[in-house]
C-alpha positions as CSV (number, residue, x, y, z in Angstrom):
1,X,135.9,-68.6,-64.7
2,X,134.0,-65.3,-65.3
3,X,130.4,-64.9,-65.3
4,X,128.6,-63.4,-68.5
5,X,127.5,-60.0,-68.2
6,X,124.1,-59.0,-69.9
7,X,124.1,-59.0,-73.9
8,X,125.8,-62.1,-74.3
9,X,123.1,-63.9,-76.2
10,X,123.2,-67.1,-74.1
11,X,122.1,-65.2,-71.1
12,X,119.0,-65.1,-73.4
13,X,118.7,-68.9,-75.0
14,X,116.6,-71.0,-73.1
15,X,119.0,-74.6,-71.3
16,X,119.1,-77.6,-72.2
17,X,117.9,-80.1,-69.8
18,X,120.8,-82.8,-68.6
19,X,119.5,-86.6,-69.2
20,X,119.4,-88.5,-65.7
21,X,121.8,-90.6,-66.7
22,X,124.5,-88.0,-67.2
23,X,124.2,-86.5,-63.7
24,X,126.8,-88.5,-62.6
25,X,128.9,-88.0,-65.4
26,X,132.8,-86.2,-65.0
27,X,131.4,-83.4,-66.9
28,X,128.0,-82.3,-64.7
29,X,130.3,-83.5,-61.5
30,X,133.2,-80.8,-63.0
31,X,130.2,-78.5,-63.8
32,X,128.6,-78.2,-60.3
33,X,131.9,-78.1,-58.8
34,X,132.8,-75.0,-61.2
35,X,129.9,-73.4,-60.2
36,X,130.5,-73.7,-56.5
37,X,134.0,-72.0,-56.8
38,X,133.0,-69.3,-58.5
39,X,130.1,-68.7,-56.0
40,X,132.3,-69.0,-53.1
41,X,134.1,-66.1,-54.6
42,X,131.2,-64.0,-54.8
43,X,129.8,-62.2,-51.5
44,X,127.3,-60.4,-53.0
45,X,125.6,-63.9,-55.0
46,X,122.9,-65.6,-53.6
47,X,122.6,-68.2,-56.5
48,X,124.3,-69.2,-60.0
49,X,122.9,-70.6,-62.4
50,X,124.8,-72.7,-65.5
51,X,124.6,-70.4,-67.9
52,X,126.0,-67.6,-66.1
53,X,129.4,-69.7,-66.7
54,X,128.4,-70.1,-70.2
55,X,127.2,-73.8,-69.6
56,X,123.7,-74.0,-71.2
57,X,122.2,-76.5,-68.8
58,X,119.2,-76.6,-66.8
59,X,121.5,-76.5,-63.4
60,X,121.7,-73.8,-60.9
61,X,123.3,-74.0,-56.9
62,X,122.5,-71.9,-54.2
63,X,125.1,-70.3,-52.1
64,X,125.8,-72.6,-48.8
65,X,126.2,-69.4,-47.2
66,X,122.9,-68.3,-47.4
67,X,121.1,-70.7,-45.1
68,X,122.5,-72.8,-42.1
69,X,120.1,-75.9,-42.6
70,X,122.4,-79.1,-43.1
71,X,119.6,-80.8,-45.1
72,X,118.8,-78.2,-47.3
73,X,120.3,-79.3,-51.3
74,X,122.2,-76.6,-52.7
75,X,122.3,-78.1,-56.2
76,X,119.2,-78.2,-58.5
77,X,119.3,-79.9,-61.9
78,X,116.2,-80.0,-64.0
79,X,114.2,-77.6,-61.9
80,X,110.7,-77.2,-62.3
81,X,108.9,-74.9,-60.2
82,X,105.4,-77.2,-59.5
83,X,103.2,-74.7,-58.0
84,X,103.5,-70.9,-56.9
85,X,101.2,-68.7,-54.4
86,X,98.8,-66.3,-56.1
87,X,99.9,-63.6,-53.4
88,X,103.2,-61.6,-55.2
89,X,105.3,-59.4,-53.9
90,X,107.6,-56.6,-55.1
91,X,111.0,-57.8,-54.4
92,X,114.4,-56.4,-54.8
93,X,116.8,-58.5,-56.9
94,X,120.3,-57.5,-58.4
95,X,121.9,-60.3,-60.6
96,X,125.6,-61.5,-60.7
97,X,125.5,-60.9,-64.9
98,X,123.8,-57.9,-64.8
99,X,126.3,-55.4,-62.9
100,X,125.5,-52.9,-60.3
101,X,122.1,-52.9,-61.2
102,X,119.0,-53.3,-59.2
103,X,114.8,-52.9,-59.7
104,X,112.0,-54.6,-58.2
105,X,110.6,-57.7,-59.3
106,X,107.0,-59.1,-58.6
107,X,107.6,-62.4,-57.6
108,X,105.1,-65.4,-56.1
109,X,105.9,-65.2,-52.4
110,X,105.9,-69.1,-52.1
111,X,107.0,-71.6,-54.3
112,X,107.5,-75.3,-54.9
113,X,110.1,-76.6,-56.7
114,X,110.5,-80.0,-57.9
115,X,114.7,-80.9,-59.2
116,X,117.2,-83.5,-59.2
117,X,119.8,-83.4,-56.5
118,X,123.7,-83.6,-57.4
119,X,123.5,-87.9,-56.9
120,X,120.5,-88.4,-58.9
121,X,117.3,-87.9,-56.7
122,X,114.6,-86.3,-57.4
123,X,113.7,-83.7,-54.8
124,X,110.9,-81.4,-54.2
125,X,111.5,-78.4,-52.1
126,X,108.8,-75.2,-51.3
127,X,110.5,-71.9,-50.9
128,X,109.1,-68.5,-48.6
129,X,110.3,-65.0,-49.4
130,X,114.0,-65.0,-50.3
131,X,113.9,-68.6,-51.0
132,X,110.7,-68.4,-53.3
133,X,112.3,-65.5,-54.8
134,X,115.6,-67.1,-55.9
135,X,113.9,-70.2,-57.3
136,X,112.1,-67.8,-59.5
137,X,114.9,-65.9,-60.5
138,X,117.3,-69.1,-61.2
139,X,114.4,-70.7,-63.5
140,X,113.8,-67.5,-65.4
141,X,117.4,-67.4,-65.8
142,X,117.1,-71.5,-67.2
143,X,114.7,-70.0,-69.2
144,X,116.9,-66.9,-71.0
145,X,115.1,-64.6,-69.1
146,X,117.5,-62.0,-67.1
147,X,115.3,-59.8,-64.1
148,X,116.0,-56.7,-65.3
149,X,113.3,-58.0,-68.4
150,X,110.6,-58.0,-65.7
151,X,111.8,-55.0,-63.5
152,X,110.4,-51.8,-62.4
153,X,112.2,-49.3,-60.6
154,X,115.6,-50.1,-61.9
155,X,118.4,-48.0,-60.8
156,X,122.2,-48.4,-61.0
157,X,125.1,-48.4,-58.1
158,X,128.3,-46.8,-59.2
159,X,131.8,-47.5,-57.6
160,X,131.1,-44.8,-54.6
161,X,127.8,-46.3,-54.1
162,X,125.6,-43.5,-55.3
163,X,122.1,-44.8,-56.3
164,X,121.3,-43.4,-60.4
165,X,117.6,-44.3,-61.0
166,X,118.0,-45.8,-64.4
């Protein structure tokens, strides 16, 4: 399974909500399994949204390798950011769908997200720093927005690890 790259129209389309009754369906369970498999093979990926693998659903996962906590939900279905700090910070970002390009995005330093987990249970999670950044980046994906559309100071890293300002 390949990760779609910028220029693919699906990445700029708002993803569809998943009906709560469909969370337990084979289609959604298989999608979550597939997303976990794809993300586990990307050592430079913190999270993955369903549209990045060609499925226009409001679903993202966070890599289990990012956080050690056992009680942390890694699957976010129909996520909604319900609160964001007014305090913002320019944070460096990259994206598996924008290979080799990095830049700074002005993100809230904390935010609270509400979503369904893979068992169909609603949960709320507050994130700070990197976690807040991931929440905002992934919800942007579900709204058809790539980070490069918000970023400044874009630069590209080529195969020889040489940075080129864009």
